[in-house]
N, C-alpha and C positions, 0 to 999 in steps of 0.2 A: 440800632442805628449809631452811626455817630454823631458826636457831641458839637453844637455849632460850633462857628468860628468864627469871628470878629474880624475883618481884616479891616474895614475902613466902616464912615459914617450908612447909614440905612436910609437912603437917598430914596425909594419906590414910595409914590404919591397919587392919587387919584383925583383931579376933577368933573368936580358933578353934574357942573353944567355941561364942562365939553364931551364928557366923558370919555378922558384920555388917560394917561397916563402922564405923571407929570415930575419930574428931578430935584424938588422942592416943594415949599409950604404955598408956593403964589404960582399960579398959572396964568399962563401972559395975558389971558382976556380979562385978568385982572380980579376973577375968584378964589379963592382959598381951595389948596389942596390939600384934603386928610393923606394922614399918614395909610400903607397898608403892608399890610402887619406882614413879614413874611421871613421865611428861617433866613441866618445868617451865614455865610458872607453875604447874601443878597446882591449876588450879579443876577443880576435882570438880563435879558436879553429880549427882541421880538420873535414871536412864533412864526415861523415859514410855513406854507402851505402844505408840505411831506408832514410838518407835525401835526397840523391841524387838523390831518386826513387819519394821522395815526392814532392821534388821543380820540377821534369817533369811529372809529374802528375796532378799537380796545372796549371803548363805550358801547355799541352797540353787540358786541361778545358776547358783554357781562349784563347787559339791560336792557336790549333790545332798541336803542333810544340811543343819537348822537346827545353829545356833551354841549357840540357848538354847532347849533344849525343853522346859524343865518351870519352873513360878512357883520363881523367886529373886531378891534382889535385886543389880540392876544398877548399877555406876554407871560415867560415862563422864567422859574426862576431856581436854579438847578442846586438842591436841599445834600448834605448830607449824606450818601449811603455810602454799602461798600462796590456797589455800582452802579448806573443810571438811575438818574429821578429828577423829573421838572418838577418843582409848581406851577398847577394855573390859576393864572390870574386873566379876571374878563369883569370889566364894569366895576373893578375897585374891590374884587369878591375873591378870595384863595377856593375856587369849585375844588379842589383836591390836587393831587398827585399822580403822576404817571410813571410806573416803576418798572424798572426789568430786574424780573425776580431772580436770582441766578441757583434754587434750586428747581424750577421750571424750568426756566428759562424764555421766561413767555413776558409780553409786556400786561404789564394789569394796572387798573384806575383805581386808587384809593380814592374815595370821593367824600369829602366834608359836608356837611349838613346842608349845604348854601349848594354845594352842587346836584345834591339827592334830590332838591325841593327842585331846582330847576328841569331835573330830568323825569321828575314823576309826578308835577304840578300842572292836572288840566288833560292827563292819559289814564285812561281806562287800566286798571292791572292785569289784567286780560292779555292786554297788549305787549307787554313787561315780564321781565324778568328779574331774577336777584330779588323780591323782596320776601318779606319776615313781619307778619300782622303779629300784633301784642296786645292783653287784654289793657283795657284803660288804667288796671290798677298796676300797673305792672309801669308806669310811665312815669310815676315820681321817685321810684324806684333806680331808674333806667337814667333820667335826670337828677340826681343826687350820686353818682357815679356808679351803680354797681351795672353787672351785667347781665346780658337776658338768658334767665335760664330758661328750659324749658318746658314745665307746666305754665308759664305765663306767656305761651305763643297759644294765639287763635288760628293763626294757618300758614304757609308758607308756600312757594314756587314749588311742586315738588320737586322740579329739575335741577335745587339747588345742592349742590354738593360740599363737603366737607372741608373747610375751607374758602371757600372759596366768599368772597364781598358781596356784602348783603346792605338791602336797606330797609331801614326798622322803622315801619307806620302805626299809628295807632288805627281803633276802630274805624276812625270818620278818614283815614283814609290819609292825614295831613303827617309828614313824614317828622321823626322826631330822632332819631343818630345809623351811625350809619356804622358797619365794623364788617369781623369775620367768623363765616361759619364755625361751629366747632363739632356739628352732628348736619346731615344732608338735610334736605328740607321733609322727605318724606317720615322721617324718622322725628323732627321735630312735629307733626303735627300728630301721632301718638302719644306727646308731652310727656315722655318720659323723665326719670332724673338727669340731672346735669345739666354742662351750660347749651343751650344752646345758638348763641355769638357772642362774640368778644367783643364789646363794644369800644371802637376808637373816638367817632363824634358826635357830640349830642347839643341838641337846642331844643329850647321851649317851641313846641308846634305852633307857627304859624302862615301865614301865606308869602310868596317871595313878590314883589315888584323886579319885575327887570325895565333897564332904559331902553329906549331904544337903541339899537344898535344901528349900522352905516357906517363909520366911523374910518377914515384911511392915515395909515403912515403920514400921510402930507399933513394933516391935521394934527398928529401929534408931533413933526417938527415944527411948525408952526408954535403950540401948547409949547415947547421949552424954548426957544428961540434966547431966552435972555439967557438961561442958563447953559446952553452950546456956546452961546457967544463970549462968556466966561471963561468955559474951561480951554477957548480955541486961544482967546486970548492969553492965558497962564503960562500955555503950550509954544507956542508962537515968544513968548517973551524968554521963558527955559531955553528954547534951542538957539535964540540968538545970543542968547547970556555965554552959554557954553560953545558953540563955535568961535564967539568973538574973544576968547580965554586965552585957545588952544592955537599953536601952529599948525599940529596933523591936520591933514585930509581927511576929510568930513566922506559919512560915508554914512549907509541905511543898510541896515542886516534886512532883507526881506525875504521872509518864509513859505508866501502863498496864503497865510492866512491876514487873517478881518485887522490884527493888532497892527501888523508890520505896514496893511495897506496904509491903515491910518497916520502911522507916523511915517511914511513918504512922504504923504497929501502932504503934512501938516509943515516937514523938512521943504518940499520943495515951495510951497508957500513964503518960507521962508530965507531961505538962501537958491543963489545960483549955479553954483558948482559943489556941485556932489555926485559919488558913486554906489552904482548899487548892488549891493552882497547876496549873492545865494550859491546855499551848498546842497549838492540833488548829490542824497544821500547812496542813492541808489536803487533806495527802498522807499521814493515819493510816489503819492499819488503823478498819472502821466497828468493831470489835472491842475496841479499843482503847477509838476516845469511848463503846462502850457500857460499859466495865470503870470508865469513871473517873467516870460519871452513878452507876454504880453502889454504885460505892463512897464515892465525895459521902453519897450516903443510906442508905447503912450507917452512916457513922459520923455522920451528923447536923449535919456538918459546910457551912461555907459554902466551895463551888467557883467561884475567881475565874478565868474561860475566859474563854477570846480565840482567836478562829480566823482562820487567814489567807486562809482562804475557798479562793479559784481561784489564789490569786498565785502559785504557781509555774508552772504553765501557761502565765501573762500573760506569767514574766517566762525561760520555756526557750527560747524563739526567738531573744530577746539577746546572753542569756551560753552556752547552747549546752549540750548534758550536764552534770551537775555528776559531778564527779572528786573523788578523795580527794585530791589536792593544792588542789584549788579547788572545796568545797562553798560555793559563791555562796546555795546553797538554805537555810543553815542564817539566813544572818544576814536573806533576804528573808523565810524561813517562820518562825522562829525568835526568834532575838534579838531582830530589832528590834520584833515585837509582844510578847513577854514584857517587855523597856523598857519598851513602852507600857502593860503590864497592871500592872506595878509605880506607873510616874508617876499612871495612873489612882487606882489604889488607896491608896496608902501614902507622903501626904505626907512623910513624917519617913524613910520606906524600909523596906527588911524585913529580918527573919533566917529563912535561909532553907536547912531542913533536906533535906539531896538524899542520893540512895540511888548517891554514889561507892565504889566498892573498887579496893583498891592492886591485886590481885590481873587486873584487866581489861587494865591497859597499864603501859606503863613511864610513862609522863607521869602519872598517876593513883597510882602508886606513890611517885614522888615529891612528888605536891602537899600544901600542908599540910590538916588536916581542919579549919580555920575558915580560909576568903581571903574578900580582899573580891574579889566578884565584879569583873572586866578586863573581861567581856562586855555586863555589865547594870547601868548607876549605883545608883547606891543600894541596893545588896545585896548583903549578906553574905552568902557562903554556911557550911554547915557540913555534916560527913561523918561519923553517926554508927556507921554500917558500915564504915568507911574498912578495917577487919584481917578483915572474913568472907571467906568464902569463897563462892562456889556452894553450897555443901553446907551452909553454916548457913542462908544464905539461905533453902532447901526444907525446911528441916527445920523454923525458925520458922514458914513457913508451913503445914507440915504441920499442927506442933504445936496450933498457933491457927484451921485450919480457915478459912484466907486466903481471898479470890476472886480467886485470879489470873486475866490474863488465858488463856484455851480455848487462842491462841494456840501456847502455849510444848506443848500436850499436840498440835498438828498438825503438829511437828517442824521450828519457829521456836525458833532457842535464843537468840535475841537481839528486842529489840522495839524498833523504832524507824517510822519512813518507811517503804513497804514499796517506795519503787526507791531508796532510800539507797544511792550508789556505797561505801558500807563494807561493807552486806550484802556477804555471800560467793554466788556463781554458784549453789550448792545452793540458794539458798534465792529465791533470780530466778526457778529452773528451779520448786521446789516452789510458787510463786505461780503456773503456772498451774494446778495442778491444786485450790488451794483460795481463789483469787479469779482466774478466768481472764480475766475483763473489766479486771480493772488490769495480768498481764501482756501483755493483750491492746494495750491502749493507751500503755502506755510501748513494746513492742515497734517498733507502729505506728513510734513518734513517730520513734523511733531509726536507722529501716529508713530513712526520709526524709532524716533527717540525713544518715545515712550514705551513700545514693544523691548528695545535694547536695556532699559529701565529696569524691569520690571515693572512697572506702572498700566493700569488700564487707558482707552480709547474714554471714558467717564474722565480721566483727569484733564484730555483735549480740551474734549465738549463744555466744562466748564470753565475752559480757562484757568486754571490750577496754574498751568509751566509759567507767568506771569508772576508767580515768589517763590524764593529758595523757601522762605518758612510764610507759610499758609497765613494769614489776619484770622483774630476769633472766628469770625461770622463763617469764614470759609472752611474752618474747621471742624466745623460745626456739620456745616452742608456733607463735608467728603464723611464723617463718622454716620451722620445719618443713612445715608449713600452705599456707608462699605466700600467706600473709593479707595487704597491706597494712594497715598502722599509720600512716602518717604523711597527714591530709590534704592534696585539691588540689584549686584550684580556679581558675577563671582570675577574676583582675581586673576586675570591668566594673563602670562608677558608681561613685561616692562608696563608700567603705570608712565603713559605719556604725557607733558605739563605744558601749558602754553601760557605767560603771561605776559599784559601790558599794562603798560602806566601811564602816569598824568597828572596831573592837577585835580584835587580834590575838589568836586562840582558844590560849595558849602562854602558861607558867608567868613567864616572863621580862617578859612585858608586849610593849609593843608596836602600832604600830600598823597594819594592812592596807591596801590598796583591790586590789579586782579589778573587772575589765573583760570583754569580752568583741567582739570584734569580731563583722559577720554573716554572716564568711566564714572559709574556711580562711586560712592566712597562709603563702605563699611564701619559705619562711627563706632555700633559695638562694641567691634574688634580696636579701632585705634583709639577708644575711652579704656579700655580693659587693660592694654597694653604700655598705657601710660607715659607713649612717646613723645608725645604733646611739650611734656614739663618739664622737657631738655630744652624749652623755645621759653616758657612761664604758664605763667600762673592760668592753668585751664579751668573752663567749667563745658557744662554740654546739658542741652535742651534734644527735645524732640525733632531729629531733622538738624543739627547743626551742635557745633562747636566753636567754644571763643575762648583764647589766649590773649592774654595781659601782659606787658613789660611793657613796667611806668607807665606812660604818658600811654604808649604803640598799642595796637590792640589787633587784633585778626579775626575772620570769620572765615568756618568750613563748613560747609553744606551738602548734605549725603548725594546732592546732586552733582559732585564733583567741584563746584567754583570754591574760592577759595579771595577775602578781599579782606586787605590790607590797607592799617590808615596809619602815617608817621608825621611828623613835621619836618623831616627832610628826605630826597629821592634816595639817598643812601640808608638811608634807616631801613624802610620801606623793600629795598630791596634787597637786604641783607634777611630779613625780618620774614618777606616773602618767600626766599630761599632755604632758611631752616625748615619753615615749616613744611613746603615741599619733601625737605628731605624726612623729618621727621616721619612723614604719611606714609611716604613709600617703606621707610624703618618699620614702622609696625603693621604695614598689610604684607611684606613680603621678607620680614624675618626667617633666617633659619635655626637661631638658637646657635650660633657659632661661640659666642659667649665676648668676641673680641671687646664689647665696651665694657663687659664686667670691670673685668680688670682695669678697664682706663676712668673708671669715674671714681674721685678723688673722695667721695662722701659715701661709698661700699652702697648706694641704695638700690640697684640692679640685680634681680636674677632673671634664670633661666626656670621657668616653669612649664613641662609639658614642650618641652623644646621651643620656646622664644621666648625674648626679652620682655621684662616686665620692668619696666622704671618707679619704685614704691616711694611713698612720703617720706619727705626728707630730703628730696630733693633743691637743690638752690638756683637751676636755671642755668648752668655754666656753659651748658654746650660741650663739654667735652667729647660727649660720646657721640654725638653727632657724625661728622667725616673720619670719625675711624670704622665707623661701620661698611664690612663687605659690600653691600645693600648699597649705599652710596658709591663704594670708591670704585665699584667693579661694574653696576646694576644697571 
């Protein structure tokens, strides 16, 4: 599991008198609100009806009872994980987490003791599933931090399978712990040697007192009124100050998401004259496009929009599937069109209010509230809700009954391009139910790409296409399931290379160039040839090669994609060209020996009809342009 990331204050508290969440230490009723310990960054949000139904559905599958059986205010907290995981907070208690498991591709409920007590208290074990009863003598060891060994099991649900989530009870039927089974229920009852349950959460046995439910989000708004007024006032002051200090035309960047909707409302409360900017990437959800049009009519403002049309699908064969490390689609489908939109409509540039929040990521937490956009020339960005959590955003939306995107109520926690590689696998699987035609189009393309690249359908199914270099957890899943992750293909014909360039999307600035060959690359051959030494210092690891040329750098992925970073566009384009040509030399070398005679340091030799650049190369690049592969290939 990922490490907790602190991006701002942990604001979630709970008023025990009103039984509602509060974004500070004092409820509007005058009562003291106690803190709720959630995992950082603590970007808490309301649970929608779909979320609660999903939680209860998974709870029924695992334990044969719903976790949230009546009407209550439910809050979710996105916790760090390799995919989707939300902590479930009810009545001021974290009952557990709901997580999308990447190995099984299914949702699973990870109960804490409080949640297990609510499920099992007052219910007969004969009506429940997923339980294990331990001997009384084992209780103190469990509470001391031990796992439950099979000799300490008195009884178990016979339908429990190895790796199932289970609830551990004492002989009196009181919940003591929760965890994951390490053998099936029938085996546990035989009491062999070995671990029966790996314990995750444990507490002294006791009865749980459940407060009355029935609270509504209207009551939550009332309890947080004073906090919301403070945040709204600060945002209004920020908008007015920034707008009055610049002569540029004021605009609001609208994405169809909750944050940009709130910014639009805040700006409308401060300024009379502004435009709404909307970039349709061509891979937006139809609900998003409709929402943007409805919102512009509602606010009576000009909607300055631009569409990328079919640009993504016209480019994907050249660049391959976009990835977290190489989102070429942002440049082709979004940043370029936005730059055109501003150039066409704002000769002097514009000031754009943007729904950026620090709780979303480390990069945004470090960002200034006003900045010169490094991606789009002649645009100043400003973030009025930088310090807001998702709960502030939703309370503001509920307060003003704003027309939010209906996709939030259908299980999506972020709104963007429907095939974005930054999406969770959970969202991509949800796409099959909400927009099956989109899911089918994406999967068909990825399956064809995988077949050409020597990869398997499981590589597609588990969302491994979203990275050029897999995170450790995903690598572990791939190894355990025997899923190949490094593309392989024969080199036949010429290696076509497509490149795009633009501003590097990071606070430190810089320029990036991204390109892609039309087939996977044999990195073993490239490494053994040493051809990349002509460009700079090289380093290889599984599935990726790195080149360093002073402060400039390049990465070459086995899938065929190349990314380059530098401080100037001239340098970045020179570097990506040198990398492109050196890869072509490595894979198409005929062993003619022209480069041997051109090398001023005598470090190139011919072995088995192939040129090899050896140790001692000073990266002068003299051998690159003279190569017949480069000049005539």
